[in-house]
C-alpha positions, 0 to 999 in steps of 0.5 A: 501421564507418559512421556509420549503424551507429555510430548504430544501436548508440548508440540500441541501448545508450541503450534498453538503459540506459533499460529497465535503469533502469526495471527498477531503479526497479521493484525499488526500488519493490518494496523500499520497499513490502516494507520498509513491511510489515516496519515495520508488523510491529514497530510501527516507526512513526517509521521507517515515516513516513519512507517517505512523501513530504512531500505524501504521503497514508495511508488505512487501511480506514475511517479516512479520509485523512491528508495531508502527512508531519507528519499521517502521523507523527501518525497512525501513532504516536498512532492506529495506535501508540496513542502510541508506537513498538514492539510490547508484551509479547506483541503480534504484528502481522504484515503480509505483503505479497503479489502486488505489481504496479507500474507505472512511469510513462512518465516514470519518475518516478511509479509505481502499485502493487497489493498484498495484505496478509495480517495476523496481529495480537493479543496473547498471552493476550488476543485474536487476529485475522486480516485481509486486504486490497488496497493501491493505492498511488502512489510518487513519486521525491523528491530521487532517492529513491523514496517513497510519495506515496499509501497507500490499504488496502482491507479485505477482512475483519476476523475473530476468530481463534477462528471465522474468516470463515466464522463471524464478521467485524468491521466496518471500522475508523472515523475517529478522533475525538481526531485526525480525518482531513483528508478522509473515506474515499474510498470508501463500503463494508463488509468481508465478508460485504459484497463490494467490488472495489478499483479496478484501476489497470492495464487487463487485461493481455490485452484492455486493457479495464478490469478488472470492468467488467461486474461489478455491485457490491452 
């Protein structure tokens, strides 16, 4: 076997190893995001916070942006969790993560992802609602482990279970007065019946164009 053939085979093996590593990284990011959804399900806020990088950011609906792991911990436990981890008796908070698309950077050290969340929330005998929206997230490999570096959820709608989005919708959540965010919401928009298209992090997969460039918002 001559040197040319050996070099070609070595190059092919290196390319296969690189492609395999990228597939494994994308799968690890998908597991990370799905884990986020399962932790939200059971209000495991302290465990959820550990999914974020040290300088991570989180933005949920109209609540504004919280930056840094310490701030994210407090936001999740005290604002989202009302001061404690875990669900109350009779409480439901299912958080289904759907339609994930993950785009890994060429460096293999950062990535972007788009997901859809369908949410069932409420408390037995008291109230129930559905919500739906889109995540546009960023991820980073921190000390060899994939973590969420930016999580942004754009609410499409909130609706009471009894009536549904065809009859009644609820407004976006607003910024906390007791624990204000580090920055106001990144985008100004309203939930259904208004229409807002969260920006896509990736181009059209066939044309390569920016998605929605011909759509007039409003």
